[in-house]
C-alpha positions as CSV (number, residue, x, y, z in Angstrom):
1,M,24.9,-15.0,-13.5
2,E,21.7,-13.8,-15.2
3,Q,20.0,-17.1,-14.3
4,Q,20.9,-16.5,-10.6
5,D,19.5,-13.0,-10.8
6,A,16.3,-14.3,-12.3
7,S,16.1,-16.9,-9.6
8,D,16.7,-14.3,-6.9
9,E,14.0,-12.1,-8.4
10,K,11.5,-14.9,-8.3
11,F,12.4,-15.6,-4.7
12,V,12.0,-11.9,-3.7
13,S,8.6,-12.0,-5.5
14,L,7.6,-15.1,-3.5
15,I,8.6,-13.5,-0.2
16,A,6.7,-10.3,-1.2
17,S,3.6,-12.1,-2.2
18,H,3.5,-14.0,1.1
19,Q,3.9,-10.9,3.4
20,L,0.2,-10.8,4.3
21,A,0.1,-14.5,5.1
22,L,3.2,-14.3,7.2
23,T,1.9,-11.3,9.1
24,A,-1.4,-13.2,9.7
25,F,0.5,-16.2,10.9
26,L,2.7,-14.1,13.2
27,R,-0.3,-12.4,14.7
28,T,-1.5,-15.8,15.9
29,L,1.8,-16.2,17.8
30,L,2.5,-12.7,19.0
31,R,0.3,-10.2,20.9
32,H,1.9,-6.9,20.0
33,H,1.9,-5.3,16.5
34,T,5.5,-4.1,16.9
35,D,6.6,-7.6,17.8
36,V,4.9,-8.9,14.6
37,E,6.7,-6.3,12.5
38,D,10.1,-7.1,14.1
39,V,9.8,-10.8,13.7
40,L,8.5,-10.4,10.1
41,Q,11.6,-8.4,9.2
42,E,13.9,-11.0,10.8
43,T,12.0,-13.8,9.1
44,N,12.4,-12.1,5.7
45,L,16.2,-11.9,6.3
46,V,16.3,-15.6,7.3
47,L,14.2,-16.6,4.3
48,W,16.6,-14.8,2.0
49,R,19.7,-16.4,3.6
50,K,18.1,-19.8,3.3
51,R,16.7,-19.4,-0.2
52,K,18.9,-22.1,-1.7
53,E,17.4,-24.6,0.8
54,F,13.8,-24.1,-0.4
55,D,12.3,-27.3,-1.7
56,A,9.8,-26.3,-4.5
57,S,7.9,-29.6,-3.9
58,R,6.6,-28.0,-0.6
59,T,4.5,-24.9,-0.3
60,F,6.4,-21.8,0.2
61,A,4.0,-20.6,2.9
62,A,4.5,-23.6,5.1
63,W,8.3,-23.4,4.7
64,A,8.2,-19.7,5.5
65,C,5.9,-20.1,8.5
66,K,8.3,-22.7,9.9
67,F,11.1,-20.0,9.9
68,A,8.6,-17.4,11.2
69,H,7.8,-19.8,14.2
70,L,11.5,-20.3,14.9
71,Q,12.2,-16.5,14.7
72,T,9.2,-16.0,17.1
73,L,10.7,-18.3,19.6
74,S,14.2,-16.7,19.3
75,Y,12.7,-13.2,19.5
76,L,10.7,-14.1,22.7
77,K,13.8,-15.6,24.2
78,T,15.9,-12.5,23.6
79,K,13.1,-10.3,25.0
80,G,13.0,-12.5,28.1
81,R,9.4,-13.7,27.4
82,K,8.0,-17.1,27.3
83,S,5.8,-18.5,24.6
84,C,3.0,-20.8,25.3
85,Y,3.3,-22.0,21.7
86,S,5.4,-24.9,20.6
87,L,4.1,-26.2,17.3
88,N,5.0,-29.4,15.4
89,D,5.5,-29.3,11.6
90,E,1.9,-30.5,10.9
91,A,0.4,-27.8,13.0
92,L,2.7,-25.2,11.5
93,E,1.7,-26.3,8.0
94,Q,-2.0,-26.2,8.8
95,M,-1.7,-22.7,10.3
96,A,0.3,-21.6,7.3
97,E,-2.3,-22.9,4.9
98,L,-5.1,-21.1,6.9
99,S,-3.0,-17.9,6.9
100,V,-2.5,-18.1,3.1
101,K,-6.2,-18.8,2.5
102,E,-7.2,-15.9,4.7
103,A,-4.7,-13.5,3.1
104,E,-5.9,-14.6,-0.4
105,K,-9.5,-13.9,0.7
106,I,-8.6,-10.5,1.9
107,D,-6.7,-9.7,-1.4
108,R,-9.8,-10.9,-3.4
109,K,-12.1,-8.7,-1.3
110,G,-9.8,-5.7,-1.8
111,E,-9.7,-6.3,-5.6
112,D,-13.5,-6.8,-5.7
113,L,-14.0,-3.6,-3.6
114,Q,-11.9,-1.6,-6.1
115,R,-14.0,-3.0,-9.0
116,C,-17.2,-2.1,-7.1
117,L,-16.0,1.4,-6.4
118,K,-15.4,2.0,-10.1
119,K,-19.1,1.2,-10.7
120,L,-20.1,4.2,-8.5
121,S,-20.6,7.7,-9.9
122,P,-17.7,10.2,-9.4
123,S,-19.8,12.1,-6.9
124,Q,-20.5,8.9,-4.9
125,R,-16.8,8.1,-4.9
126,E,-15.9,11.6,-3.9
127,L,-18.3,11.4,-0.9
128,L,-16.7,8.2,0.2
129,R,-13.2,9.5,-0.3
130,S,-14.0,12.7,1.7
131,R,-15.4,10.7,4.6
132,Y,-13.0,7.7,4.8
133,Q,-9.8,8.8,3.2
134,S,-9.7,12.5,4.1
135,N,-11.5,11.9,7.5
136,V,-13.8,14.8,6.9
137,T,-16.7,14.7,9.4
138,V,-20.3,14.2,8.3
139,N,-21.1,17.7,9.5
140,E,-18.3,19.2,7.5
141,I,-19.4,17.3,4.3
142,A,-23.0,18.4,4.9
143,E,-22.0,22.0,5.2
144,T,-19.8,21.9,2.1
145,L,-22.6,20.2,0.0
146,G,-25.4,22.2,1.4
147,R,-27.2,19.1,2.7
148,T,-28.2,18.0,6.2
149,P,-25.9,15.7,8.2
150,H,-28.7,13.1,8.3
151,A,-28.9,13.1,4.5
152,I,-25.1,12.6,4.3
153,S,-25.2,9.8,6.8
154,M,-28.0,8.1,4.9
155,S,-26.1,8.5,1.6
156,L,-23.0,6.9,3.2
157,Y,-25.1,4.1,4.6
158,R,-26.6,3.4,1.2
159,L,-23.2,3.5,-0.5
160,R,-21.7,1.1,2.1
161,S,-24.6,-1.3,1.6
162,L,-24.2,-1.1,-2.2
163,L,-20.5,-1.9,-1.9
164,R,-21.0,-4.7,0.6
165,E,-23.6,-6.3,-1.7
166,C,-21.4,-5.9,-4.7
167,V,-18.4,-7.5,-3.0
168,E,-20.5,-10.3,-1.6
169,R,-21.9,-11.1,-5.1
170,A,-18.4,-11.1,-6.5
171,L,-17.2,-13.5,-3.8
172,Q,-20.0,-16.0,-4.3
173,P,-18.9,-19.0,-6.4
174,E,-20.2,-19.0,-9.9
175,V,-23.3,-21.3,-10.3
176,L,-23.0,-23.7,-13.2
177,S,-26.0,-23.7,-15.5
């Protein structure tokens, strides 16, 4: 029983780690965000029900995307819509691979951005947090800090540039010496 629980936990972890890739894949098939969310949930349920059929010699992403494609067709049929997409296994596998690579790239960028943010001073992080997390306007920040809106805008511009450069450096492949 414990072995089954461990196996189920691994499978849940596989599903969870591929949510971004599945979402990206579904966005290539569906136009509306709500449709993507609905089909993703249905796909997750199907993947769970079919977990014993998963062949570990194939990539999970390709296997999951096959079910996502089938769920998309079923969803569109129940909604009375037609799909202009009918993909063979090879095309599905290629799209799944691209979706996984894109999702991994986004994850890496997010991790790199977090590392770059930690390199900033607390006051720089607070300025960014105020503007982009709390949605405080530039004018409000300027008033609070006793600076001009132009000075705040320039500071934000410089910080965005620093972060972009930091993330780009982190994403560049290491050069062998």
